[in-house]
N, C-alpha and C positions, 0 to 999 in steps of 0.2 A: 151580333148574335153568334156568329161563327166563333169569334174570340171567346165568348162566354162559355159556349159548349166545349171548346178546346180546353179551357181552364178547368171546367168541371171534370172533364175526363182525366186530366192530369192529377187532380186532387182526389177524386173518388175511386178510380180504378185501383191505385195502390192500396188504399184502405180496405177495399173489398177483398183483394187478394190476401192481404195480411191477416184479416179476420178469418177468412175461409180456411186458410192453411193452418192457422193457429188452432181452430176447432178440430180440424181433421187430425192434427197431431195428437190431441187428447184421445180421440177415438182409436187411433192406431196403437197408441201406448197402452190403452186399456186392453185392446185385443192381444197385444204381445204378452200381457200379464194374465191372460186367460178369461177376460170378460168379453163376451160377444154381443153385449147389449146394443152398443152403437151400430155394429154391423147389422144386427137383426132389425134395427129401427131404420135402416137405410141411411144412416148419418155418416158412414165412411165414404163421403163423396166430396169431390172438388167442385160440385155445382153450388154456387153461392146461394141460390134460391132455397136450398134445403137447410141453410144455416141462418136465415133471416130472422132477426128479432125485431118486433115492431118498434120498441123504444131505442134499443142500442144500434140497430142497423139503419133505421129510417128516420125516426123523429129527432134524436140527438144530433146525428151527423147533418140532418137537414137544417136544424137551428144554427149549428156552427157555420154551415156553408152560407146560408142566407145572411146571417149577421155580419160575416166577414165581407161579403160582397156589397152589402148595403152601407156599412160604416166605412169611413175613410181609413186607409187609402184604397179601399175597394179591391183588395187582393186576398187570396186564400193563403193563409200562413200555417194553419193547423187544422187537422181533421182527426176525429177520434170516434170510436164506437165499439160495439161488441156484438157478438152473434148469439143465437140461441144455444145454450150449453148442450154439449154432446152428452147423452144419457150414459151414466156409468153405474154399474152395480158393484159397489165396493166389497160387498160380502162374498163375491166370487174370487177375490184375491186371497192368496195364502195369508198375507198380513194386510187386512183392509186399510188400516191407518197409513202404513208405509206405502202401500200400493197406490192409494189415492194421492199421496204426496208426489209419487213418481209420475202419475198421470198429469197432475197439475204442472209439474216442471216441464213436461213435454211442450206445452204451448209457448211459453217464452223462449225456450231453446230453439223451437222452430223459427220464431221471429228473428232471433239473432243470427241463425243460420242463413235465412233468406237475405238479411241485410248484408252478410258477408258475401253471399253469391252475387248480389248487385254490385258490390265493390269490386269483386273479382272480374266481372265481365265488363267493367268500365275501363277500356284500354286507354293508355296514354302514350304519346310519342314525343320524346324530348321535353317532357314535363307539361304537355298540353293535351287536352282531350281531342281525340280524332273523330269522335262521333258528332253528329249534328247536335246543337244545343238542346233541342227539344227532347232527344233521347236521353241525354245526360240529366236533364231536369226531371224526367220521369223516374230515372233510376235513383236520383237523390230523394224525390218524394217517396219512392218505394222503401228506401233505406230509412227515412225519417218515420214513416208509418210503422214499420216493423220495430224499430228501436223504441219508439214511444210506447207502442202497444206492449212490447215485451217488458220494458221497465215498469210501466204503470201496473201491469198485472202482477208484478212482484211485491206490490204493497201488501203488507201482512194483514189484510182485512178480508175475511170471508164475505162473499163467495169468490173474490179474486183469487188467482192462482197462488199468490203469496200467502194468503190466509190459509189455504188448504195445505200448503207446504208447512206452514207453522204448526197446524194441527197435527201433522204427521211427525214432527220432530220434537215438539214440546213434551214435557212430562205429562203423563196421562191425565192427571187431575186438572192441570192447567189447560190441556188440550180440549177436555170436555167443555170447560167454561168458554174457551175461545171459539169452539165450533158453534156455540149458540148464537154467535153474532151473524151466522149465515142468514137468519131470518130478516135481519134489518141492515145487513152489511151494505147492500147496494144503495140504501137510503143514506147511510153514513158517507159512502163514497161520493154520491151526488152532492150532498151538503158540503162536505169538506173540500171537494175539488172544484165544483162548478158554481155553487150558489153562494156560500159564505165569502169566498174571495171577492165576488162581485159586490157584495153588500158591505164588507168590512175593508176592502182594499188591501187585504193581506192574503198572499197566495204561496204558502210554503211549498206545496207540491210543484207549482209552476216554477218557483225559484230554484228548487232542487233540480228539476229537469233542465233549466237553463244552464246550470253548472255542470251537470252530468253529460248532456248531449254533445258538447264539443269534444270531451274526452272519449265518449263512446264512438263518435265518428272517426276520430283519429285512430283509435284502437282497432276498429274494424277494417279501416283502410290499410293500416299497418299489417294486420293479419293477412290481408289480401295482397300484400306486397306493393301497396300504393302509398302515396303520401299526399296530404292535403294542406292547404293554407289555413282553412278555417272550417267551422261547422256547417257552412253552406255547401260544402262539397267541392270547393274550388281546387282543382287538381294542379299539382306542380311537379 
């Protein structure tokens, strides 16, 4: 039981931190551009409870967690979720479309920054980690959670951040059409990323992540002045 709780904490805490700081970044970016909506709603907070979304923070991570623990090899390899979106009043920006794109960009940028911080505080001595293995494992999970969350949110499908960035940079007529996907975008994401791959055995998003993640890990460690042997974070 203790082992299970320990593994739950190692998997869940990094995801909660990544999601919470991702949403807080949106709110602070909006505030910097003149929109006080998130602040007035009490959403400029690092308290995870204020950002909980029933599906994205509880149900989906719960399904991923239980399925990985129940199915062989009974280990947690991947966790994903999202928080309740921070309210933003785009009309308060000088340029609403561009302003919304900047606010959307802040979330993934925060995740990549957090991953870099985790790599930065992971010290090595003569090519070997000097921290206890559990601490290094936590930092690797924290990096993984932030990298995956940041990359996933850059998919150009509203309401993901990448979709809102696309709406901000595409020509106006195309942007208007693309913005209409906001109403059904999350259904498209769930179908394309979680449901159809299980039914058809084809997972283009997962395959893309498998190719990008090793490069992302190496790049972030390199930017932190570290080097690794592989995407699992083995330091050398």
